[in-house]
Biopython code that builds the backbone (N, CA, C, O; Angstrom):
import numpy as np
from Bio.PDB.StructureBuilder import StructureBuilder

atoms = [
    (1, "MET", "N", (90.688, 92.395, 75.773)),
    (1, "MET", "CA", (90.080, 93.681, 76.014)),
    (1, "MET", "C", (88.876, 93.496, 76.934)),
    (1, "MET", "O", (88.030, 92.639, 76.682)),
    (2, "ALA", "N", (88.794, 94.301, 78.006)),
    (2, "ALA", "CA", (87.705, 94.190, 78.978)),
    (2, "ALA", "C", (86.444, 94.852, 78.439)),
    (2, "ALA", "O", (86.498, 95.873, 77.753)),
    (3, "ILE", "N", (85.329, 94.253, 78.763)),
    (3, "ILE", "CA", (84.044, 94.835, 78.388)),
    (3, "ILE", "C", (83.720, 95.928, 79.387)),
    (3, "ILE", "O", (83.742, 95.691, 80.595)),
    (4, "GLN", "N", (83.423, 97.110, 78.905)),
    (4, "GLN", "CA", (83.123, 98.235, 79.770)),
    (4, "GLN", "C", (81.634, 98.278, 80.097)),
    (4, "GLN", "O", (80.785, 98.062, 79.232)),
    (5, "ASN", "N", (81.337, 98.563, 81.363)),
    (5, "ASN", "CA", (79.954, 98.736, 81.785)),
    (5, "ASN", "C", (79.483, 100.084, 81.246)),
    (5, "ASN", "O", (80.161, 101.094, 81.437)),
    (6, "THR", "N", (78.346, 100.110, 80.586)),
    (6, "THR", "CA", (77.893, 101.339, 79.936)),
    (6, "THR", "C", (76.987, 102.193, 80.811)),
    (6, "THR", "O", (76.616, 103.293, 80.401)),
    (7, "THR", "N", (76.615, 101.723, 82.009)),
    (7, "THR", "CA", (75.774, 102.545, 82.868)),
    (7, "THR", "C", (76.644, 103.482, 83.689)),
    (7, "THR", "O", (77.737, 103.115, 84.119)),
    (8, "THR", "N", (76.153, 104.684, 83.899)),
    (8, "THR", "CA", (76.879, 105.639, 84.720)),
    (8, "THR", "C", (76.400, 105.520, 86.155)),
    (8, "THR", "O", (75.372, 104.905, 86.435)),
    (9, "TRP", "N", (77.155, 106.114, 87.050)),
    (9, "TRP", "CA", (76.816, 106.088, 88.472)),
    (9, "TRP", "C", (75.434, 106.698, 88.697)),
    (9, "TRP", "O", (74.653, 106.179, 89.494)),
    (10, "LEU", "N", (75.131, 107.773, 88.013)),
    (10, "LEU", "CA", (73.832, 108.416, 88.175)),
    (10, "LEU", "C", (72.690, 107.524, 87.703)),
    (10, "LEU", "O", (71.606, 107.539, 88.285)),
    (11, "GLU", "N", (72.927, 106.756, 86.661)),
    (11, "GLU", "CA", (71.893, 105.850, 86.159)),
    (11, "GLU", "C", (71.630, 104.697, 87.123)),
    (11, "GLU", "O", (70.551, 104.104, 87.099)),
    (12, "ARG", "N", (72.603, 104.377, 87.965)),
    (12, "ARG", "CA", (72.444, 103.281, 88.919)),
    (12, "ARG", "C", (71.789, 103.721, 90.217)),
    (12, "ARG", "O", (71.417, 102.874, 91.028)),
    (13, "LEU", "N", (71.636, 105.026, 90.437)),
    (13, "LEU", "CA", (71.036, 105.498, 91.679)),
    (13, "LEU", "C", (69.612, 104.955, 91.831)),
    (13, "LEU", "O", (68.849, 104.931, 90.865)),
    (14, "PRO", "N", (69.259, 104.524, 93.038)),
    (14, "PRO", "CA", (67.897, 104.032, 93.239)),
    (14, "PRO", "C", (66.897, 105.184, 93.239)),
    (14, "PRO", "O", (67.256, 106.329, 93.513)),
    (15, "ASP", "N", (65.658, 104.876, 92.933)),
    (15, "ASP", "CA", (64.569, 105.850, 92.961)),
    (15, "ASP", "C", (64.166, 106.029, 94.427)),
    (15, "ASP", "O", (63.456, 105.193, 94.985)),
    (16, "LEU", "N", (64.625, 107.133, 95.051)),
    (16, "LEU", "CA", (64.394, 107.335, 96.484)),
    (16, "LEU", "C", (62.923, 107.352, 96.879)),
    (16, "LEU", "O", (62.570, 106.689, 97.855)),
    (17, "PRO", "N", (62.041, 108.072, 96.180)),
    (17, "PRO", "CA", (60.627, 108.030, 96.579)),
    (17, "PRO", "C", (60.049, 106.606, 96.533)),
    (17, "PRO", "O", (59.297, 106.212, 97.424)),
    (18, "ALA", "N", (60.398, 105.847, 95.505)),
    (18, "ALA", "CA", (59.917, 104.468, 95.413)),
    (18, "ALA", "C", (60.523, 103.612, 96.521)),
    (18, "ALA", "O", (59.851, 102.750, 97.087)),
    (19, "LEU", "N", (61.775, 103.850, 96.821)),
    (19, "LEU", "CA", (62.455, 103.104, 97.871)),
    (19, "LEU", "C", (61.814, 103.373, 99.230)),
    (19, "LEU", "O", (61.564, 102.444, 99.999)),
    (20, "ARG", "N", (61.551, 104.634, 99.520)),
    (20, "ARG", "CA", (60.935, 104.990, 100.804)),
    (20, "ARG", "C", (59.497, 104.493, 100.908)),
    (20, "ARG", "O", (59.024, 104.184, 102.002)),
    (21, "ALA", "N", (58.805, 104.415, 99.783)),
    (21, "ALA", "CA", (57.409, 103.969, 99.791)),
    (21, "ALA", "C", (57.275, 102.452, 99.862)),
    (21, "ALA", "O", (56.208, 101.939, 100.199)),
    (22, "ALA", "N", (58.345, 101.733, 99.548)),
    (22, "ALA", "CA", (58.304, 100.268, 99.496)),
    (22, "ALA", "C", (58.207, 99.672, 100.900)),
    (22, "ALA", "O", (58.638, 100.272, 101.884)),
    (23, "ASP", "N", (57.624, 98.467, 100.960)),
    (23, "ASP", "CA", (57.609, 97.775, 102.251)),
    (23, "ASP", "C", (59.030, 97.322, 102.569)),
    (23, "ASP", "O", (59.913, 97.379, 101.714)),
    (24, "THR", "N", (59.240, 96.878, 103.789)),
    (24, "THR", "CA", (60.585, 96.562, 104.259)),
    (24, "THR", "C", (61.290, 95.525, 103.383)),
    (24, "THR", "O", (62.451, 95.713, 103.019)),
    (25, "GLY", "N", (60.607, 94.444, 103.043)),
    (25, "GLY", "CA", (61.231, 93.398, 102.230)),
    (25, "GLY", "C", (61.650, 93.901, 100.867)),
    (25, "GLY", "O", (62.754, 93.611, 100.405)),
    (26, "ALA", "N", (60.771, 94.658, 100.218)),
    (26, "ALA", "CA", (61.088, 95.203, 98.893)),
    (26, "ALA", "C", (62.212, 96.229, 98.986)),
    (26, "ALA", "O", (63.076, 96.298, 98.113)),
    (27, "ARG", "N", (62.191, 97.015, 100.041)),
    (27, "ARG", "CA", (63.233, 98.030, 100.227)),
    (27, "ARG", "C", (64.600, 97.372, 100.389)),
    (27, "ARG", "O", (65.584, 97.824, 99.804)),
    (28, "ILE", "N", (64.657, 96.306, 101.181)),
    (28, "ILE", "CA", (65.926, 95.597, 101.378)),
    (28, "ILE", "C", (66.425, 95.036, 100.049)),
    (28, "ILE", "O", (67.610, 95.146, 99.733)),
    (29, "ARG", "N", (65.528, 94.437, 99.274)),
    (29, "ARG", "CA", (65.939, 93.877, 97.975)),
    (29, "ARG", "C", (66.444, 94.973, 97.035)),
    (29, "ARG", "O", (67.410, 94.758, 96.303)),
    (30, "MET", "N", (65.807, 96.139, 97.047)),
    (30, "MET", "CA", (66.247, 97.251, 96.196)),
    (30, "MET", "C", (67.637, 97.741, 96.623)),
    (30, "MET", "O", (68.481, 98.053, 95.783)),
    (31, "ILE", "N", (67.859, 97.803, 97.932)),
    (31, "ILE", "CA", (69.157, 98.247, 98.437)),
    (31, "ILE", "C", (70.219, 97.198, 98.116)),
    (31, "ILE", "O", (71.336, 97.544, 97.731)),
    (32, "GLU", "N", (69.877, 95.915, 98.272)),
    (32, "GLU", "CA", (70.809, 94.833, 97.902)),
    (32, "GLU", "C", (71.220, 94.969, 96.441)),
    (32, "GLU", "O", (72.399, 94.865, 96.102)),
    (33, "GLN", "N", (70.234, 95.201, 95.582)),
    (33, "GLN", "CA", (70.514, 95.325, 94.151)),
    (33, "GLN", "C", (71.452, 96.500, 93.894)),
    (33, "GLN", "O", (72.390, 96.387, 93.106)),
    (34, "TYR", "N", (71.202, 97.621, 94.555)),
    (34, "TYR", "CA", (72.054, 98.796, 94.366)),
    (34, "TYR", "C", (73.485, 98.517, 94.847)),
    (34, "TYR", "O", (74.448, 98.858, 94.160)),
    (35, "ILE", "N", (73.621, 97.901, 96.018)),
    (35, "ILE", "CA", (74.950, 97.578, 96.539)),
    (35, "ILE", "C", (75.685, 96.650, 95.570)),
    (35, "ILE", "O", (76.863, 96.855, 95.278)),
    (36, "CYS", "N", (74.988, 95.637, 95.078)),
    (36, "CYS", "CA", (75.611, 94.698, 94.128)),
    (36, "CYS", "C", (76.055, 95.405, 92.854)),
    (36, "CYS", "O", (77.133, 95.119, 92.332)),
    (37, "GLN", "N", (75.236, 96.324, 92.348)),
    (37, "GLN", "CA", (75.620, 97.075, 91.149)),
    (37, "GLN", "C", (76.876, 97.892, 91.407)),
    (37, "GLN", "O", (77.789, 97.912, 90.582)),
    (38, "GLU", "N", (76.922, 98.563, 92.545)),
    (38, "GLU", "CA", (78.083, 99.399, 92.862)),
    (38, "GLU", "C", (79.331, 98.549, 93.075)),
    (38, "GLU", "O", (80.417, 98.919, 92.628)),
    (39, "LEU", "N", (79.186, 97.411, 93.754)),
    (39, "LEU", "CA", (80.343, 96.539, 93.971)),
    (39, "LEU", "C", (80.828, 95.948, 92.658)),
    (39, "LEU", "O", (82.034, 95.834, 92.439)),
    (40, "THR", "N", (79.908, 95.574, 91.786)),
    (40, "THR", "CA", (80.287, 95.034, 90.487)),
    (40, "THR", "C", (81.122, 96.051, 89.719)),
    (40, "THR", "O", (82.126, 95.699, 89.099)),
    (41, "GLU", "N", (80.706, 97.304, 89.762)),
    (41, "GLU", "CA", (81.441, 98.373, 89.073)),
    (41, "GLU", "C", (82.775, 98.660, 89.765)),
    (41, "GLU", "O", (83.811, 98.743, 89.107)),
    (42, "THR", "N", (82.749, 98.810, 91.089)),
    (42, "THR", "CA", (83.953, 99.164, 91.838)),
    (42, "THR", "C", (85.012, 98.070, 91.769)),
    (42, "THR", "O", (86.200, 98.354, 91.616)),
    (43, "LEU", "N", (84.573, 96.819, 91.883)),
    (43, "LEU", "CA", (85.509, 95.693, 91.876)),
    (43, "LEU", "C", (85.823, 95.209, 90.468)),
    (43, "LEU", "O", (86.621, 94.289, 90.290)),
    (44, "ASP", "N", (85.197, 95.825, 89.464)),
    (44, "ASP", "CA", (85.408, 95.471, 88.055)),
    (44, "ASP", "C", (85.172, 93.974, 87.810)),
    (44, "ASP", "O", (86.014, 93.270, 87.252)),
    (45, "ILE", "N", (84.000, 93.525, 88.248)),
    (45, "ILE", "CA", (83.638, 92.113, 88.129)),
    (45, "ILE", "C", (83.107, 91.852, 86.727)),
    (45, "ILE", "O", (82.241, 92.585, 86.248)),
    (46, "PRO", "N", (83.615, 90.816, 86.063)),
    (46, "PRO", "CA", (83.147, 90.498, 84.707)),
    (46, "PRO", "C", (81.656, 90.146, 84.700)),
    (46, "PRO", "O", (81.129, 89.664, 85.703)),
    (47, "PRO", "N", (80.978, 90.383, 83.580)),
    (47, "PRO", "CA", (79.534, 90.130, 83.488)),
    (47, "PRO", "C", (79.128, 88.687, 83.805)),
    (47, "PRO", "O", (77.995, 88.452, 84.227)),
    (48, "ALA", "N", (80.009, 87.739, 83.616)),
    (48, "ALA", "CA", (79.663, 86.337, 83.866)),
    (48, "ALA", "C", (79.591, 86.015, 85.368)),
    (48, "ALA", "O", (79.090, 84.956, 85.744)),
    (49, "TYR", "N", (80.080, 86.905, 86.215)),
    (49, "TYR", "CA", (80.093, 86.676, 87.658)),
    (49, "TYR", "C", (79.140, 87.631, 88.344)),
    (49, "TYR", "O", (78.771, 88.670, 87.795)),
    (50, "ARG", "N", (78.748, 87.263, 89.554)),
    (50, "ARG", "CA", (77.833, 88.109, 90.320)),
    (50, "ARG", "C", (78.302, 88.225, 91.764)),
    (50, "ARG", "O", (78.992, 87.347, 92.282)),
    (51, "ILE", "N", (77.919, 89.313, 92.398)),
    (51, "ILE", "CA", (78.151, 89.477, 93.826)),
    (51, "ILE", "C", (77.159, 88.568, 94.539)),
    (51, "ILE", "O", (75.980, 88.527, 94.188)),
    (52, "ASN", "N", (77.640, 87.842, 95.541)),
    (52, "ASN", "CA", (76.787, 86.958, 96.327)),
    (52, "ASN", "C", (76.269, 87.745, 97.530)),
    (52, "ASN", "O", (77.061, 88.199, 98.356)),
    (53, "VAL", "N", (74.957, 87.909, 97.635)),
    (53, "VAL", "CA", (74.386, 88.728, 98.713)),
    (53, "VAL", "C", (74.532, 88.084, 100.088)),
    (53, "VAL", "O", (74.329, 88.752, 101.102)),
    (54, "ARG", "N", (74.875, 86.813, 100.143)),
    (54, "ARG", "CA", (75.012, 86.101, 101.417)),
    (54, "ARG", "C", (76.459, 86.020, 101.924)),
    (54, "ARG", "O", (76.687, 85.710, 103.093)),
    (55, "ARG", "N", (77.426, 86.293, 101.060)),
    (55, "ARG", "CA", (78.826, 86.237, 101.470)),
    (55, "ARG", "C", (79.264, 87.581, 102.047)),
    (55, "ARG", "O", (78.794, 88.628, 101.602)),
    (56, "PRO", "N", (80.164, 87.560, 103.039)),
    (56, "PRO", "CA", (80.665, 88.819, 103.606)),
    (56, "PRO", "C", (81.329, 89.697, 102.535)),
    (56, "PRO", "O", (81.961, 89.192, 101.607)),
    (57, "LEU", "N", (81.175, 90.991, 102.680)),
    (57, "LEU", "CA", (81.781, 91.933, 101.730)),
    (57, "LEU", "C", (83.286, 91.738, 101.644)),
    (57, "LEU", "O", (83.857, 91.759, 100.553)),
    (58, "ARG", "N", (83.931, 91.548, 102.794)),
    (58, "ARG", "CA", (85.394, 91.411, 102.806)),
    (58, "ARG", "C", (85.843, 90.203, 102.005)),
    (58, "ARG", "O", (86.885, 90.250, 101.351)),
    (59, "SER", "N", (85.073, 89.119, 102.046)),
    (59, "SER", "CA", (85.474, 87.921, 101.305)),
    (59, "SER", "C", (85.245, 88.074, 99.805)),
    (59, "SER", "O", (85.682, 87.239, 99.013)),
    (60, "GLN", "N", (84.548, 89.163, 99.417)),
    (60, "GLN", "CA", (84.303, 89.417, 97.998)),
    (60, "GLN", "C", (85.211, 90.511, 97.454)),
    (60, "GLN", "O", (85.027, 90.984, 96.332)),
    (61, "GLY", "N", (86.197, 90.909, 98.263)),
    (61, "GLY", "CA", (87.201, 91.844, 97.780)),
    (61, "GLY", "C", (87.080, 93.270, 98.274)),
    (61, "GLY", "O", (87.825, 94.135, 97.813)),
    (62, "VAL", "N", (86.163, 93.550, 99.203)),
    (62, "VAL", "CA", (86.014, 94.916, 99.704)),
    (62, "VAL", "C", (87.066, 95.161, 100.783)),
    (62, "VAL", "O", (87.061, 94.518, 101.833)),
    (63, "ASP", "N", (87.969, 96.106, 100.503)),
    (63, "ASP", "CA", (88.984, 96.490, 101.478)),
    (63, "ASP", "C", (88.610, 97.856, 102.052)),
    (63, "ASP", "O", (87.528, 98.369, 101.769)),
    (64, "SER", "N", (89.485, 98.442, 102.848)),
    (64, "SER", "CA", (89.149, 99.699, 103.524)),
    (64, "SER", "C", (88.914, 100.846, 102.545)),
    (64, "SER", "O", (88.019, 101.663, 102.762)),
    (65, "ILE", "N", (89.689, 100.920, 101.490)),
    (65, "ILE", "CA", (89.522, 102.015, 100.519)),
    (65, "ILE", "C", (88.200, 101.840, 99.761)),
    (65, "ILE", "O", (87.462, 102.803, 99.554)),
    (66, "MET", "N", (87.916, 100.624, 99.359)),
    (66, "MET", "CA", (86.651, 100.372, 98.660)),
    (66, "MET", "C", (85.466, 100.606, 99.577)),
    (66, "MET", "O", (84.414, 101.059, 99.127)),
    (67, "ALA", "N", (85.625, 100.301, 100.864)),
    (67, "ALA", "CA", (84.544, 100.528, 101.827)),
    (67, "ALA", "C", (84.233, 102.023, 101.932)),
    (67, "ALA", "O", (83.069, 102.409, 102.037)),
    (68, "ILE", "N", (85.257, 102.850, 101.904)),
    (68, "ILE", "CA", (85.040, 104.303, 101.968)),
    (68, "ILE", "C", (84.359, 104.791, 100.689)),
    (68, "ILE", "O", (83.466, 105.636, 100.751)),
    (69, "GLN", "N", (84.767, 104.271, 99.540)),
    (69, "GLN", "CA", (84.103, 104.635, 98.281)),
    (69, "GLN", "C", (82.630, 104.219, 98.321)),
    (69, "GLN", "O", (81.750, 104.995, 97.949)),
    (70, "LEU", "N", (82.372, 103.002, 98.771)),
    (70, "LEU", "CA", (80.999, 102.505, 98.852)),
    (70, "LEU", "C", (80.196, 103.311, 99.864)),
    (70, "LEU", "O", (79.028, 103.618, 99.624)),
    (71, "LYS", "N", (80.804, 103.654, 100.981)),
    (71, "LYS", "CA", (80.148, 104.466, 102.014)),
    (71, "LYS", "C", (79.642, 105.779, 101.420)),
    (71, "LYS", "O", (78.490, 106.160, 101.629)),
    (72, "ARG", "N", (80.498, 106.455, 100.690)),
    (72, "ARG", "CA", (80.120, 107.742, 100.091)),
    (72, "ARG", "C", (78.968, 107.575, 99.095)),
    (72, "ARG", "O", (78.040, 108.383, 99.066)),
    (73, "LYS", "N", (79.039, 106.525, 98.285)),
    (73, "LYS", "CA", (77.973, 106.284, 97.307)),
    (73, "LYS", "C", (76.663, 105.962, 97.995)),
    (73, "LYS", "O", (75.610, 106.449, 97.582)),
    (74, "LEU", "N", (76.710, 105.144, 99.044)),
    (74, "LEU", "CA", (75.487, 104.789, 99.774)),
    (74, "LEU", "C", (74.876, 106.008, 100.451)),
    (74, "LEU", "O", (73.659, 106.192, 100.426)),
    (75, "GLU", "N", (75.713, 106.832, 101.051)),
    (75, "GLU", "CA", (75.207, 108.035, 101.723)),
    (75, "GLU", "C", (74.530, 108.971, 100.722)),
    (75, "GLU", "O", (73.460, 109.516, 100.994)),
    (76, "THR", "N", (75.157, 109.148, 99.574)),
    (76, "THR", "CA", (74.582, 110.014, 98.544)),
    (76, "THR", "C", (73.296, 109.427, 97.981)),
    (76, "THR", "O", (72.304, 110.138, 97.814)),
    (77, "ALA", "N", (73.311, 108.151, 97.694)),
    (77, "ALA", "CA", (72.167, 107.502, 97.054)),
    (77, "ALA", "C", (70.978, 107.354, 97.984)),
    (77, "ALA", "O", (69.835, 107.508, 97.555)),
    (78, "LEU", "N", (71.229, 107.057, 99.255)),
    (78, "LEU", "CA", (70.137, 106.716, 100.171)),
    (78, "LEU", "C", (69.814, 107.813, 101.176)),
    (78, "LEU", "O", (68.787, 107.757, 101.853)),
    (79, "GLY", "N", (70.680, 108.801, 101.275)),
    (79, "GLY", "CA", (70.420, 109.896, 102.204)),
    (79, "GLY", "C", (70.546, 109.482, 103.659)),
    (79, "GLY", "O", (69.863, 110.040, 104.518)),
    (80, "VAL", "N", (71.405, 108.516, 103.953)),
    (80, "VAL", "CA", (71.633, 108.074, 105.327)),
    (80, "VAL", "C", (73.121, 108.178, 105.636)),
    (80, "VAL", "O", (73.951, 108.247, 104.730)),
    (81, "THR", "N", (73.447, 108.187, 106.924)),
    (81, "THR", "CA", (74.837, 108.196, 107.339)),
    (81, "THR", "C", (75.275, 106.755, 107.560)),
    (81, "THR", "O", (74.637, 106.007, 108.301)),
    (82, "VAL", "N", (76.359, 106.379, 106.917)),
    (82, "VAL", "CA", (76.870, 105.012, 106.985)),
    (82, "VAL", "C", (78.265, 105.053, 107.608)),
    (82, "VAL", "O", (79.090, 105.890, 107.242)),
    (83, "LYS", "N", (78.517, 104.159, 108.536)),
    (83, "LYS", "CA", (79.855, 104.050, 109.128)),
    (83, "LYS", "C", (80.674, 103.097, 108.267)),
    (83, "LYS", "O", (80.211, 102.010, 107.921)),
    (84, "ALA", "N", (81.879, 103.504, 107.928)),
    (84, "ALA", "CA", (82.752, 102.626, 107.134)),
    (84, "ALA", "C", (82.987, 101.308, 107.857)),
    (84, "ALA", "O", (83.131, 100.265, 107.220)),
    (85, "ALA", "N", (83.026, 101.351, 109.183)),
    (85, "ALA", "CA", (83.227, 100.128, 109.968)),
    (85, "ALA", "C", (82.116, 99.113, 109.719)),
    (85, "ALA", "O", (82.351, 97.906, 109.774)),
    (86, "ASP", "N", (80.892, 99.605, 109.443)),
    (86, "ASP", "CA", (79.780, 98.690, 109.146)),
    (86, "ASP", "C", (80.005, 97.932, 107.846)),
    (86, "ASP", "O", (79.463, 96.843, 107.655)),
    (87, "LEU", "N", (80.794, 98.500, 106.964)),
    (87, "LEU", "CA", (81.075, 97.860, 105.680)),
    (87, "LEU", "C", (82.318, 96.968, 105.749)),
    (87, "LEU", "O", (82.586, 96.196, 104.828)),
    (88, "LEU", "N", (83.067, 97.077, 106.835)),
    (88, "LEU", "CA", (84.288, 96.288, 106.969)),
    (88, "LEU", "C", (84.144, 95.102, 107.917)),
    (88, "LEU", "O", (85.060, 94.291, 108.048)),
    (89, "ARG", "N", (82.998, 95.004, 108.574)),
    (89, "ARG", "CA", (82.757, 93.820, 109.410)),
    (89, "ARG", "C", (82.525, 92.641, 108.484)),
    (89, "ARG", "O", (82.571, 92.787, 107.262)),
    (90, "ASP", "N", (82.283, 91.512, 109.038)),
    (90, "ASP", "CA", (82.024, 90.329, 108.217)),
    (90, "ASP", "C", (80.553, 90.212, 107.857)),
    (90, "ASP", "O", (79.993, 89.115, 107.859)),
    (91, "ASP", "N", (79.930, 91.336, 107.550)),
    (91, "ASP", "CA", (78.517, 91.345, 107.157)),
    (91, "ASP", "C", (78.395, 91.107, 105.656)),
    (91, "ASP", "O", (79.265, 91.485, 104.870)),
    (92, "SER", "N", (77.302, 90.476, 105.289)),
    (92, "SER", "CA", (77.005, 90.226, 103.879)),
    (92, "SER", "C", (76.295, 91.443, 103.292)),
    (92, "SER", "O", (75.922, 92.369, 104.012)),
    (93, "VAL", "N", (76.117, 91.425, 101.984)),
    (93, "VAL", "CA", (75.346, 92.476, 101.309)),
    (93, "VAL", "C", (73.943, 92.526, 101.905)),
    (93, "VAL", "O", (73.412, 93.608, 102.157)),
    (94, "ALA", "N", (73.343, 91.361, 102.129)),
    (94, "ALA", "CA", (71.990, 91.300, 102.683)),
    (94, "ALA", "C", (71.928, 91.933, 104.072)),
    (94, "ALA", "O", (70.972, 92.642, 104.387)),
    (95, "GLU", "N", (72.934, 91.682, 104.899)),
    (95, "GLU", "CA", (72.956, 92.255, 106.253)),
    (95, "GLU", "C", (73.172, 93.764, 106.205)),
    (95, "GLU", "O", (72.546, 94.503, 106.966)),
    (96, "VAL", "N", (74.042, 94.223, 105.328)),
    (96, "VAL", "CA", (74.263, 95.668, 105.176)),
    (96, "VAL", "C", (72.996, 96.334, 104.650)),
    (96, "VAL", "O", (72.630, 97.416, 105.111)),
    (97, "ALA", "N", (72.325, 95.703, 103.693)),
    (97, "ALA", "CA", (71.083, 96.253, 103.145)),
    (97, "ALA", "C", (70.017, 96.366, 104.232)),
    (97, "ALA", "O", (69.288, 97.357, 104.276)),
    (98, "ALA", "N", (69.916, 95.368, 105.105)),
    (98, "ALA", "CA", (68.940, 95.418, 106.202)),
    (98, "ALA", "C", (69.279, 96.556, 107.172)),
    (98, "ALA", "O", (68.382, 97.244, 107.660)),
    (99, "LEU", "N", (70.559, 96.752, 107.447)),
    (99, "LEU", "CA", (70.991, 97.852, 108.305)),
    (99, "LEU", "C", (70.627, 99.194, 107.677)),
    (99, "LEU", "O", (70.083, 100.069, 108.350)),
    (100, "LEU", "N", (70.925, 99.357, 106.394)),
    (100, "LEU", "CA", (70.618, 100.616, 105.700)),
    (100, "LEU", "C", (69.115, 100.850, 105.640)),
    (100, "LEU", "O", (68.656, 101.984, 105.775)),
    (101, "CYS", "N", (68.359, 99.795, 105.440)),
    (101, "CYS", "CA", (66.896, 99.906, 105.411)),
    (101, "CYS", "C", (66.391, 100.451, 106.744)),
    (101, "CYS", "O", (65.512, 101.312, 106.774)),
    (102, "ALA", "N", (66.946, 99.951, 107.842)),
    (102, "ALA", "CA", (66.540, 100.402, 109.169)),
    (102, "ALA", "C", (66.898, 101.869, 109.402)),
    (102, "ALA", "O", (66.229, 102.552, 110.177)),
    (103, "LEU", "N", (67.937, 102.354, 108.746)),
    (103, "LEU", "CA", (68.365, 103.749, 108.910)),
    (103, "LEU", "C", (67.521, 104.727, 108.096)),
    (103, "LEU", "O", (67.465, 105.916, 108.409)),
    (104, "MET", "N", (66.872, 104.225, 107.058)),
    (104, "MET", "CA", (66.094, 105.106, 106.168)),
    (104, "MET", "C", (64.728, 105.414, 106.756)),
    (104, "MET", "O", (64.075, 104.532, 107.313)),
    (105, "PRO", "N", (64.290, 106.673, 106.634)),
    (105, "PRO", "CA", (62.915, 106.971, 107.060)),
    (105, "PRO", "C", (61.939, 106.357, 106.058)),
    (105, "PRO", "O", (62.209, 106.308, 104.858)),
    (106, "ASP", "N", (60.807, 105.893, 106.571)),
    (106, "ASP", "CA", (59.804, 105.381, 105.630)),
    (106, "ASP", "C", (58.942, 106.533, 105.147)),
    (106, "ASP", "O", (59.165, 107.682, 105.527)),
    (107, "ARG", "N", (57.972, 106.235, 104.324)),
    (107, "ARG", "CA", (57.141, 107.273, 103.709)),
    (107, "ARG", "C", (56.425, 108.101, 104.770)),
    (107, "ARG", "O", (56.348, 109.322, 104.639)),
    (108, "ARG", "N", (55.901, 107.465, 105.817)),
    (108, "ARG", "CA", (55.173, 108.205, 106.856)),
    (108, "ARG", "C", (56.097, 109.172, 107.585)),
    (108, "ARG", "O", (55.724, 110.317, 107.839)),
    (109, "GLU", "N", (57.308, 108.714, 107.924)),
    (109, "GLU", "CA", (58.259, 109.594, 108.599)),
    (109, "GLU", "C", (58.651, 110.757, 107.707)),
    (109, "GLU", "O", (58.783, 111.884, 108.186)),
    (110, "SER", "N", (58.840, 110.505, 106.413)),
    (110, "SER", "CA", (59.193, 111.567, 105.472)),
    (110, "SER", "C", (58.088, 112.601, 105.389)),
    (110, "SER", "O", (58.359, 113.800, 105.323)),
    (111, "GLN", "N", (56.824, 112.137, 105.393)),
    (111, "GLN", "CA", (55.700, 113.060, 105.321)),
    (111, "GLN", "C", (55.618, 113.912, 106.588)),
    (111, "GLN", "O", (55.329, 115.106, 106.506)),
    (112, "VAL", "N", (55.868, 113.316, 107.758)),
    (112, "VAL", "CA", (55.858, 114.062, 109.017)),
    (112, "VAL", "C", (56.969, 115.101, 109.017)),
    (112, "VAL", "O", (56.756, 116.246, 109.415)),
    (113, "GLN", "N", (58.167, 114.697, 108.565)),
    (113, "GLN", "CA", (59.289, 115.645, 108.499)),
    (113, "GLN", "C", (59.000, 116.777, 107.546)),
    (113, "GLN", "O", (59.317, 117.929, 107.842)),
    (114, "PHE", "N", (58.390, 116.471, 106.380)),
    (114, "PHE", "CA", (58.041, 117.508, 105.408)),
    (114, "PHE", "C", (57.019, 118.464, 105.999)),
    (114, "PHE", "O", (57.143, 119.680, 105.853)),
    (115, "ALA", "N", (55.999, 117.912, 106.672)),
    (115, "ALA", "CA", (54.949, 118.755, 107.262)),
    (115, "ALA", "C", (55.535, 119.657, 108.335)),
    (115, "ALA", "O", (55.165, 120.827, 108.426)),
    (116, "ALA", "N", (56.443, 119.129, 109.149)),
    (116, "ALA", "CA", (57.064, 119.931, 110.198)),
    (116, "ALA", "C", (57.921, 121.043, 109.594)),
    (116, "ALA", "O", (57.911, 122.174, 110.080)),
    (117, "THR", "N", (58.656, 120.717, 108.539)),
    (117, "THR", "CA", (59.496, 121.701, 107.869)),
    (117, "THR", "C", (58.639, 122.770, 107.198)),
    (117, "THR", "O", (58.945, 123.959, 107.287)),
    (118, "ALA", "N", (57.575, 122.352, 106.533)),
    (118, "ALA", "CA", (56.692, 123.282, 105.854)),
    (118, "ALA", "C", (55.991, 124.188, 106.864)),
    (118, "ALA", "O", (55.818, 125.381, 106.613)),
    (119, "GLY", "N", (55.590, 123.630, 107.998)),
    (119, "GLY", "CA", (54.932, 124.409, 109.046)),
    (119, "GLY", "C", (55.859, 125.404, 109.688)),
    (119, "GLY", "O", (55.424, 126.489, 110.076)),
    (120, "ALA", "N", (57.127, 125.068, 109.812)),
    (120, "ALA", "CA", (58.118, 125.955, 110.429)),
    (120, "ALA", "C", (58.428, 127.129, 109.522)),
    (120, "ALA", "O", (58.877, 128.172, 109.998)),
    (121, "GLY", "N", (58.199, 126.982, 108.220)),
    (121, "GLY", "CA", (58.525, 128.030, 107.262)),
    (121, "GLY", "C", (57.464, 129.107, 107.177)),
    (121, "GLY", "O", (57.632, 130.086, 106.450)),
    (122, "ARG", "N", (56.369, 128.942, 107.911)),
    (122, "ARG", "CA", (55.274, 129.937, 107.832)),
    (122, "ARG", "C", (55.530, 131.137, 108.672)),
    (122, "ARG", "O", (54.707, 132.052, 108.708)),
]
sb = StructureBuilder()
sb.init_structure("model")
sb.init_model(0)
sb.init_chain("A")
sb.init_seg("    ")
for serial, (resi, resn, name, xyz) in enumerate(atoms, 1):
    if name == "N":
        sb.init_residue(resn, " ", resi, " ")
    sb.init_atom(name, np.array(xyz, "f"), 0.0, 1.0, " ", f" {name:<3s}", serial, name[0])
structure = sb.get_structure()
């Protein structure tokens, strides 16, 4: 009998304000952790094993269908647009996390966007 993971998808979502406020290194590590959690769930990896952040996603079992599932989860969780092709290259979790980090606005950009939106509503 397989051990079921008791966390739900919503419980695994990263804290977006904390993620945006984090420095680049911390943000990448948070995104890596989120990707690993999602891959562990999607690939049904037993608790004794872990996703290797340095190995390519494809070599860890990510195929085109799983890449599309992961793409949707990443877009929802991080608020960025992700190309499925970026998840199907021979990039590692760490490389994908760095790419996603670069796509995310940081706290200063978010504040500028909020101020512009708030000013336009007057």
